[in-house]
C-alpha positions as CSV (number, residue, x, y, z in Angstrom):
1,X,26.3,-34.3,71.8
2,X,24.7,-34.7,75.2
3,X,23.4,-38.1,74.3
4,X,26.9,-39.5,73.7
5,X,28.7,-37.5,76.4
6,X,28.0,-39.8,79.4
7,X,29.1,-42.9,77.5
8,X,32.0,-41.3,75.7
9,X,33.6,-39.4,78.6
10,X,35.1,-42.5,80.4
11,X,36.3,-43.9,77.1
12,X,37.9,-40.7,76.0
13,X,39.5,-40.0,79.4
14,X,40.7,-43.5,79.7
15,X,42.2,-43.5,76.2
16,X,44.2,-40.3,77.0
17,X,45.2,-41.3,80.5
18,X,46.7,-44.6,79.3
19,X,48.8,-42.7,76.7
20,X,50.1,-39.8,78.7
21,X,50.1,-41.2,82.3
22,X,49.4,-37.7,83.7
23,X,45.9,-37.2,85.1
24,X,46.1,-33.4,84.7
25,X,47.1,-33.6,81.1
26,X,44.5,-36.3,80.4
27,X,41.8,-34.1,82.0
28,X,42.9,-31.1,80.0
29,X,43.0,-33.0,76.7
30,X,39.6,-34.6,77.5
31,X,38.1,-31.1,77.9
32,X,39.8,-30.0,74.7
33,X,38.4,-33.0,72.9
34,X,34.8,-32.3,73.9
35,X,35.2,-28.6,73.2
36,X,36.4,-29.3,69.7
37,X,33.6,-31.8,69.2
38,X,31.0,-29.2,70.3
39,X,32.5,-26.7,67.8
40,X,32.2,-29.2,65.0
41,X,28.6,-30.1,65.9
42,X,27.7,-26.4,66.0
43,X,29.2,-25.8,62.6
44,X,28.0,-28.9,60.9
45,X,24.3,-30.0,61.3
46,X,25.2,-33.4,59.7
47,X,27.8,-34.2,62.4
48,X,26.8,-37.1,64.6
49,X,29.4,-37.7,67.3
50,X,30.1,-41.2,68.5
51,X,32.6,-42.6,71.0
52,X,35.0,-43.8,68.3
53,X,34.8,-40.4,66.5
54,X,35.6,-38.7,69.8
55,X,38.5,-41.0,70.4
56,X,39.8,-39.9,67.0
57,X,39.5,-36.3,68.0
58,X,41.3,-37.2,71.3
59,X,44.1,-38.8,69.3
60,X,44.6,-35.6,67.3
61,X,44.6,-33.5,70.6
62,X,47.2,-35.8,72.0
63,X,49.4,-35.5,68.9
64,X,49.1,-31.7,69.2
65,X,50.1,-32.0,72.8
66,X,53.2,-34.1,71.9
67,X,54.1,-31.6,69.2
68,X,53.9,-28.8,71.7
69,X,56.1,-30.8,74.1
70,X,58.8,-31.1,71.4
71,X,59.2,-27.4,71.8
72,X,59.2,-27.3,75.6
73,X,59.9,-30.8,77.1
74,X,59.4,-31.3,80.9
75,X,62.0,-33.4,82.8
76,X,60.8,-36.5,84.6
77,X,62.6,-37.4,87.8
78,X,60.6,-40.2,89.4
79,X,58.1,-42.9,88.7
80,X,54.5,-41.8,88.4
81,X,52.0,-42.5,91.2
82,X,50.3,-45.9,90.8
83,X,46.8,-46.3,89.3
84,X,44.6,-49.1,90.7
85,X,45.5,-52.4,88.8
86,X,47.0,-55.8,89.4
87,X,50.4,-55.3,90.9
88,X,52.6,-57.0,88.2
89,X,50.7,-55.5,85.3
90,X,50.6,-52.2,87.0
91,X,54.4,-52.3,87.6
92,X,55.1,-53.1,84.0
93,X,52.8,-50.3,83.0
94,X,54.4,-47.8,85.4
95,X,57.9,-48.8,84.1
96,X,56.8,-48.4,80.5
97,X,55.2,-44.9,81.3
98,X,58.3,-43.9,83.3
99,X,60.5,-45.0,80.4
100,X,58.4,-43.2,77.8
101,X,58.3,-40.1,79.9
102,X,62.1,-40.0,79.9
103,X,62.2,-40.1,76.0
104,X,62.0,-37.1,73.8
105,X,58.4,-36.1,72.9
106,X,59.0,-37.3,69.3
107,X,60.1,-40.7,70.4
108,X,57.2,-40.9,72.9
109,X,54.7,-40.0,70.3
110,X,55.8,-42.4,67.6
111,X,56.1,-45.3,70.0
112,X,52.6,-44.6,71.5
113,X,51.0,-44.2,68.1
114,X,52.6,-47.4,66.7
115,X,52.5,-49.8,69.7
116,X,49.8,-48.5,72.0
117,X,47.3,-47.3,69.4
118,X,48.5,-50.0,67.0
119,X,48.4,-47.7,64.0
120,X,50.2,-48.6,60.8
121,X,53.4,-46.7,60.1
122,X,51.7,-44.7,57.4
123,X,49.1,-43.3,59.8
124,X,51.8,-42.6,62.4
125,X,53.6,-40.6,59.8
126,X,50.4,-38.6,59.0
127,X,49.9,-37.8,62.6
128,X,53.5,-36.7,63.0
129,X,53.7,-34.8,59.7
130,X,56.5,-37.0,58.5
131,X,57.2,-39.2,55.5
132,X,56.8,-43.0,56.0
133,X,60.5,-43.5,55.5
134,X,61.3,-40.8,58.1
135,X,58.8,-42.4,60.5
136,X,60.3,-45.9,60.1
137,X,63.7,-44.4,60.9
138,X,62.3,-42.6,63.8
139,X,60.7,-45.8,65.1
140,X,64.0,-47.6,65.0
141,X,65.7,-44.8,66.9
142,X,62.8,-44.6,69.4
143,X,62.9,-48.3,70.1
144,X,66.6,-48.1,70.7
145,X,66.2,-45.1,73.0
146,X,63.4,-47.0,74.9
147,X,65.5,-50.0,75.5
148,X,68.4,-47.9,76.7
149,X,66.2,-45.9,79.0
150,X,64.3,-48.9,80.5
151,X,65.2,-49.2,84.2
152,X,67.6,-52.0,85.2
153,X,66.2,-54.3,87.9
154,X,66.9,-57.7,89.5
155,X,65.1,-60.4,87.6
156,X,63.4,-63.3,89.3
157,X,66.6,-65.4,89.0
158,X,68.5,-62.8,91.0
159,X,70.6,-61.8,88.0
160,X,70.7,-58.2,86.9
161,X,68.6,-57.6,83.8
162,X,65.8,-55.7,82.2
163,X,62.4,-55.6,84.0
164,X,59.0,-56.4,82.5
165,X,59.0,-58.0,79.1
166,X,62.7,-58.3,78.7
167,X,63.1,-54.6,77.7
168,X,61.3,-55.0,74.4
169,X,59.6,-51.9,72.9
């Protein structure tokens, strides 16, 4: 476990930070990921952790976090603090994270699993403990909610409009 830790830590933390946009939550989930991995390695002598395996564990920890958030959502009132990046890309990312944070935890989870993690609908359904049909319907509602929640801004033509990539989810 120690052999993979130094290489895997930045990858696991980065994976979680990009998906939850809250450093504190990403740090907590990173810790939970490595603790769960250590428990597995202690119980199973055959277990050989790798970075992709740890990211899979992190995905499950994040899904667990989203399920817990469904029971106790936290309101979001302002844009998150910027992370070092190119300004336009960073602005798009901030607006997307801000918009996702304003959605219900269920909508946030399904959109992140499908479009950030690029998982097929069937795998999203498995992570969310739903049927494929229910997940497809949830995706439709979540995309509609994302478009409705995306902040209105002035476009480069001076006309009011959606910011970023035209408001697409």
